[in-house]
C-alpha positions as CSV (number, residue, x, y, z in Angstrom):
1,M,0.0,0.0,0.0
2,T,1.6,3.4,-1.2
3,S,1.5,6.6,0.4
4,D,-0.7,8.1,-2.3
5,K,-3.2,5.3,-2.0
6,K,-6.4,6.3,-0.5
7,G,-8.2,3.7,1.7
8,I,-10.5,3.3,4.8
9,G,-9.1,1.8,8.1
10,I,-11.6,-0.5,10.2
11,D,-11.3,-1.7,13.5
12,L,-13.7,-4.8,13.8
13,G,-14.7,-5.1,17.3
14,T,-16.9,-7.6,19.1
15,T,-19.6,-4.6,20.1
16,T,-18.4,-1.8,17.8
17,I,-17.0,-1.5,14.3
18,V,-14.8,1.7,14.0
19,Y,-13.9,3.3,11.2
20,E,-11.3,6.3,9.8
21,H,-11.8,7.5,6.2
22,G,-9.5,10.3,5.6
23,K,-10.7,13.1,8.1
24,S,-13.9,11.2,9.0
25,T,-14.3,8.7,11.7
26,G,-17.3,7.0,13.1
27,T,-18.7,4.2,14.9
28,I,-21.2,1.9,14.1
29,M,-22.7,-1.2,16.1
30,N,-21.6,-4.8,15.6
31,S,-25.0,-6.3,14.4
32,Q,-23.7,-9.6,15.6
33,R,-24.5,-8.7,19.1
34,K,-28.0,-10.2,18.4
35,Y,-26.3,-13.6,18.7
36,G,-24.2,-13.1,21.9
37,R,-22.7,-9.9,23.6
38,D,-19.3,-11.8,23.7
39,V,-16.6,-13.7,21.8
40,I,-17.7,-17.2,23.5
41,S,-21.3,-16.7,22.7
42,R,-20.5,-16.0,19.3
43,I,-18.2,-19.1,19.0
44,G,-20.7,-21.2,20.4
45,C,-23.4,-20.2,17.5
46,S,-21.0,-20.4,14.8
47,L,-20.4,-24.2,15.9
48,K,-23.7,-24.7,13.8
49,E,-23.3,-24.4,10.4
50,Q,-26.6,-22.3,10.2
51,G,-25.7,-19.9,13.1
52,K,-21.7,-19.7,11.1
53,K,-23.7,-18.6,7.8
54,A,-26.1,-16.3,10.0
55,L,-23.1,-14.5,11.7
56,M,-20.8,-14.0,8.5
57,E,-23.8,-12.6,6.7
58,T,-24.8,-10.1,9.5
59,V,-21.3,-8.8,9.7
60,R,-20.6,-8.4,6.3
61,K,-24.2,-6.6,5.9
62,D,-22.7,-4.1,8.3
63,L,-19.4,-3.7,6.3
64,S,-21.5,-3.6,3.1
65,D,-23.2,-0.6,4.0
66,L,-20.1,1.2,5.5
67,L,-18.4,0.5,2.3
68,S,-21.2,1.7,0.0
69,D,-19.9,5.2,-0.4
70,I,-16.2,4.4,-0.7
71,P,-14.6,4.0,-4.1
72,T,-13.3,0.7,-5.3
73,D,-10.0,1.8,-6.1
74,E,-9.7,2.8,-2.5
75,S,-8.2,0.1,-0.1
76,I,-8.9,-1.2,3.4
77,A,-6.9,-1.7,6.2
78,L,-8.7,-4.0,8.6
79,A,-8.0,-5.2,12.1
80,G,-9.7,-7.2,14.8
81,N,-9.6,-10.1,17.0
82,N,-9.3,-13.5,15.1
83,V,-12.6,-14.8,16.2
84,M,-14.2,-11.7,14.6
85,I,-11.9,-12.4,11.5
86,C,-13.0,-16.1,11.3
87,L,-16.8,-15.1,11.5
88,L,-16.1,-12.4,9.0
89,M,-14.2,-14.5,6.3
90,G,-16.4,-18.2,7.2
91,Y,-13.3,-19.7,8.8
92,D,-13.6,-22.3,11.2
93,T,-14.1,-21.6,14.9
94,E,-14.0,-25.0,16.4
95,G,-10.4,-24.3,17.8
96,F,-11.7,-21.5,19.7
97,S,-14.0,-23.4,21.9
98,H,-11.8,-25.9,23.9
99,A,-8.2,-26.5,25.0
100,P,-5.4,-26.6,23.5
101,F,-6.9,-23.3,21.6
102,H,-6.2,-22.9,17.8
103,S,-7.2,-20.3,15.7
104,G,-8.9,-21.0,11.9
105,Y,-7.1,-17.6,11.1
106,E,-3.4,-17.9,10.5
107,G,-1.1,-15.1,9.3
108,S,-2.7,-12.4,7.6
109,Y,-5.1,-11.8,4.4
110,K,-4.2,-9.6,1.4
111,G,-6.3,-9.7,-1.5
112,Q,-9.7,-8.5,-2.8
113,F,-12.6,-8.1,-0.3
114,M,-16.0,-6.6,-0.8
115,G,-14.2,-5.2,-4.5
116,H,-11.3,-3.4,-2.5
117,E,-7.9,-4.3,-2.2
118,A,-7.5,-5.3,1.4
119,F,-5.3,-6.1,4.1
120,F,-6.3,-8.0,7.4
121,F,-3.7,-7.8,10.2
122,P,-2.2,-10.8,11.4
123,G,-3.1,-12.1,14.9
124,I,-0.3,-13.4,17.3
125,A,-2.4,-16.3,19.3
126,P,-6.0,-17.7,19.4
127,F,-7.6,-14.7,21.6
128,V,-4.6,-12.1,20.6
129,G,-5.6,-10.9,17.5
130,G,-4.7,-8.5,14.7
131,D,-6.2,-5.5,16.9
132,I,-2.8,-6.1,19.2
133,T,-0.7,-6.5,16.2
134,A,-2.0,-3.3,14.8
135,G,-1.6,-1.4,18.1
136,I,1.9,-2.3,18.5
137,Y,2.8,-1.4,15.0
138,G,0.9,2.1,15.1
139,L,2.7,2.8,18.4
140,S,5.9,1.4,17.1
141,I,6.6,-0.5,19.9
142,H,8.3,-3.2,18.3
143,E,11.1,-0.3,17.2
144,K,11.6,1.3,20.3
145,E,14.4,0.9,23.4
146,E,12.0,1.3,25.9
147,M,9.6,-1.3,27.3
148,S,6.1,-0.3,26.4
149,L,3.1,-1.6,27.4
150,L,-0.1,-1.5,25.9
151,I,-3.2,-2.5,27.3
152,D,-6.6,-2.7,25.1
153,L,-9.8,-2.9,27.2
154,G,-12.5,-4.6,24.9
155,T,-14.6,-7.6,25.4
156,N,-11.2,-9.4,25.5
157,G,-8.8,-7.5,27.5
158,E,-5.5,-7.8,25.6
159,M,-2.0,-6.6,26.5
160,A,1.5,-6.6,24.9
161,L,4.5,-5.8,27.0
162,G,7.8,-5.2,24.9
163,N,10.3,-3.2,22.9
164,K,12.4,-3.7,20.0
165,D,14.2,-7.3,21.2
166,R,10.9,-8.8,22.8
167,I,7.4,-8.8,23.0
168,Y,5.1,-10.5,25.6
169,V,1.3,-10.7,25.0
170,A,-1.4,-12.3,26.6
171,S,-5.3,-12.0,26.9
172,A,-7.7,-11.9,29.8
173,S,-11.4,-12.1,29.5
174,A,-12.9,-9.0,30.2
175,G,-16.5,-9.9,29.2
176,P,-18.8,-6.9,28.2
177,A,-17.7,-4.8,31.1
178,F,-15.6,-2.0,29.5
179,E,-17.6,-2.2,26.4
180,G,-21.4,-2.0,26.4
181,G,-22.2,-4.1,29.6
182,R,-25.6,-4.6,31.1
183,P,-25.9,-0.8,32.3
184,G,-25.4,0.1,28.7
185,M,-22.2,2.2,29.7
186,Y,-18.9,2.1,27.9
187,G,-15.5,2.7,29.0
188,S,-14.9,5.5,31.1
189,E,-18.5,6.0,32.2
190,V,-17.9,2.4,33.8
191,I,-14.9,3.7,35.4
192,D,-16.3,6.8,36.6
193,M,-19.6,5.1,37.9
194,I,-17.3,2.9,40.1
195,C,-15.5,5.7,41.4
196,D,-18.5,7.5,42.4
197,L,-20.0,4.4,44.0
198,K,-17.1,3.5,46.0
199,E,-16.2,7.5,47.2
200,S,-20.1,7.9,47.9
201,H,-19.9,4.3,50.0
202,V,-22.8,3.0,48.0
203,I,-20.3,0.0,47.6
204,D,-17.5,-1.0,49.9
205,M,-13.9,-2.0,48.9
206,Y,-15.2,-5.5,48.2
207,G,-17.9,-4.3,45.4
208,T,-21.0,-5.2,47.3
209,F,-23.8,-2.5,48.0
210,T,-23.6,-1.5,51.5
211,D,-27.6,-1.0,51.5
212,D,-29.2,-4.2,51.3
213,S,-32.3,-2.6,49.5
214,Y,-30.2,-2.4,46.5
215,L,-29.2,-6.4,46.2
216,E,-32.7,-6.7,44.7
217,N,-33.9,-3.9,42.5
218,G,-30.3,-2.3,41.9
219,Y,-28.8,1.1,42.3
220,I,-29.9,4.1,40.2
221,Y,-26.6,5.9,38.9
222,D,-27.5,8.5,36.7
223,K,-29.9,7.3,34.1
224,Y,-29.0,3.6,34.5
225,T,-29.8,0.8,37.1
226,V,-26.8,-0.8,38.4
227,L,-27.1,-4.3,39.5
228,Q,-24.9,-6.0,41.8
229,D,-24.0,-8.4,38.7
230,D,-22.9,-5.2,37.1
231,I,-20.2,-4.8,39.9
232,R,-18.9,-8.2,39.9
233,D,-18.5,-7.9,35.9
234,V,-16.4,-5.1,36.7
235,Q,-14.6,-6.8,39.4
236,L,-13.8,-9.7,37.2
237,A,-12.7,-7.9,34.2
238,K,-10.4,-5.7,36.3
239,G,-8.9,-8.3,38.3
240,A,-8.1,-10.5,35.0
241,V,-6.5,-7.7,33.3
242,R,-4.5,-6.4,36.4
243,A,-3.4,-9.9,37.0
244,G,-2.2,-10.4,33.3
245,V,-0.4,-7.3,33.5
246,E,1.5,-8.4,36.5
247,V,2.1,-12.1,34.7
248,L,3.4,-10.2,31.5
249,M,5.9,-8.2,34.0
250,K,7.2,-11.2,35.6
251,E,7.7,-13.1,32.3
252,A,9.4,-10.2,30.7
253,G,11.5,-10.3,34.1
254,V,10.9,-6.2,34.8
255,D,9.7,-4.0,37.3
256,H,7.4,-0.9,37.2
257,E,10.4,1.3,36.8
258,D,11.8,-0.5,33.8
259,I,8.5,0.2,32.0
260,G,9.0,3.6,29.8
261,T,5.3,4.2,28.8
262,V,1.6,2.7,29.5
263,Y,-0.8,3.1,27.0
264,L,-4.3,2.5,27.6
265,S,-6.3,2.0,24.5
266,G,-9.9,1.1,24.3
267,N,-13.8,2.9,24.0
268,F,-12.4,5.7,26.3
269,G,-13.7,9.4,26.4
270,S,-10.9,11.8,26.8
271,N,-12.1,12.9,30.1
272,L,-11.0,9.4,31.7
273,L,-8.8,10.5,34.3
274,I,-5.9,8.2,34.6
275,E,-5.8,8.6,38.4
276,K,-9.5,7.1,38.3
277,A,-8.5,3.6,36.8
278,A,-5.2,3.4,39.3
279,S,-7.7,4.1,42.3
280,I,-9.9,0.9,41.5
281,G,-6.8,-1.1,40.8
282,L,-7.0,-1.2,37.0
283,I,-3.5,-0.2,36.5
284,P,-0.6,-0.1,39.1
285,T,-0.1,3.2,40.7
286,E,3.7,2.6,40.2
287,L,2.7,3.4,36.7
288,E,-0.2,6.2,37.0
289,K,2.2,9.0,36.0
290,K,3.8,6.8,32.9
291,T,0.2,6.1,31.4
292,K,-1.2,7.8,28.5
293,M,-4.5,7.5,26.9
294,A,-3.8,6.0,23.2
295,G,-7.0,6.0,21.9
296,N,-8.0,3.2,19.3
297,T,-4.6,2.0,18.5
298,S,-6.0,-0.7,16.1
299,L,-7.1,2.3,13.6
300,L,-3.9,4.0,14.4
301,G,-1.9,1.1,13.1
302,C,-4.6,0.9,10.3
303,S,-4.0,4.6,9.3
304,K,-0.2,4.2,9.7
305,L,-0.2,1.3,6.9
306,L,-2.7,3.2,4.7
307,A,-0.3,6.3,4.8
308,G,2.4,3.9,3.1
309,G,3.5,1.2,5.6
310,D,4.8,-1.8,4.8
311,P,2.7,-5.1,5.0
312,E,6.0,-7.2,5.3
313,E,7.0,-5.2,8.3
314,I,3.7,-5.9,10.0
315,K,3.7,-9.8,9.2
316,K,7.1,-9.8,11.1
317,I,5.4,-9.1,14.6
318,P,3.8,-11.8,15.4
319,G,6.9,-14.2,15.0
320,R,8.5,-12.0,17.6
321,A,6.2,-12.2,20.1
322,S,5.8,-14.8,22.8
323,H,2.2,-15.5,24.2
324,V,1.8,-16.5,27.9
325,E,-1.1,-18.5,28.6
326,L,-2.7,-16.7,31.5
327,A,-4.8,-20.0,32.4
328,N,-1.8,-22.3,32.8
329,H,0.3,-19.6,34.8
330,G,1.0,-20.6,38.3
331,D,0.7,-17.2,39.3
332,F,-2.4,-15.6,37.6
333,N,-5.2,-17.2,40.1
334,D,-3.7,-15.7,43.2
335,L,-3.2,-12.2,41.6
336,F,-6.8,-12.4,40.0
337,V,-8.2,-12.8,43.3
338,S,-6.0,-10.3,45.0
339,H,-7.1,-7.6,42.2
340,M,-10.6,-7.9,42.4
341,N,-11.3,-5.6,45.1
342,F,-11.4,-2.1,44.9
């Protein structure tokens, strides 16, 4: 893809499809949500041929609508988690349903797609997809001397820690907590809610409502009804992501002081205060001053490619990354439990 080639960058997410075309950006809902809010639900649906076909047709309709006004001489750069790519292309998803996990999407895709020249970013591991590869590429983590940490908070909390010499990656199930859970809040709204409930003593440090009357009917926060299960969803997601970060640090043999920059990526508004994320334990307080809001790093990588990037450089990134399977790591469960509290 040459620098004079126009195109559209697409972040194919489980909940939303975010795009960038020239100076225009936008978000549409992934209509596959009607078949399940999370990746696991959609994997189950896709194991039946009829479900697999319905999921593919649904997301292709979304993309067809999105591409309807894009000239066919413009390219597509697309990144997404491996399950979403498999559902888009009709690839097998059986390998995602049980251990040992494997992906039906190997390498990258380069060719024609819906009448456009297209490049799909390669995944690194079954649940560490092309969206993380795009983030690593967009932020140039694979070229820097300093150790950088990328935390992408979506329905699958993916993270990468590394530099030009080595990269470690992992994924921790975050469910829909940070991306449109039951209350319907996204990103910074979720963090704000937890901080507010904690500071006003509506919940305690264990995430439990302090007034038993809220246990049955929920608590009205702004315009949302928040249930105890909603709080638990955030706790589970936060504990898993934070534990994953610490496991990666252990595997890489680095301490907080060795990390130069933390990039927090995901569906966050610019008003998210880093200290709020640190205050609930989502990120270590030692890394608070090093953390930056990175926006949509998946789109960042797509845009960098469309601006004249080299697909061959991108294809090398997965081969330089070591995947850490959190579920099989001896320290993960203890760390997960210890970081569930607020």
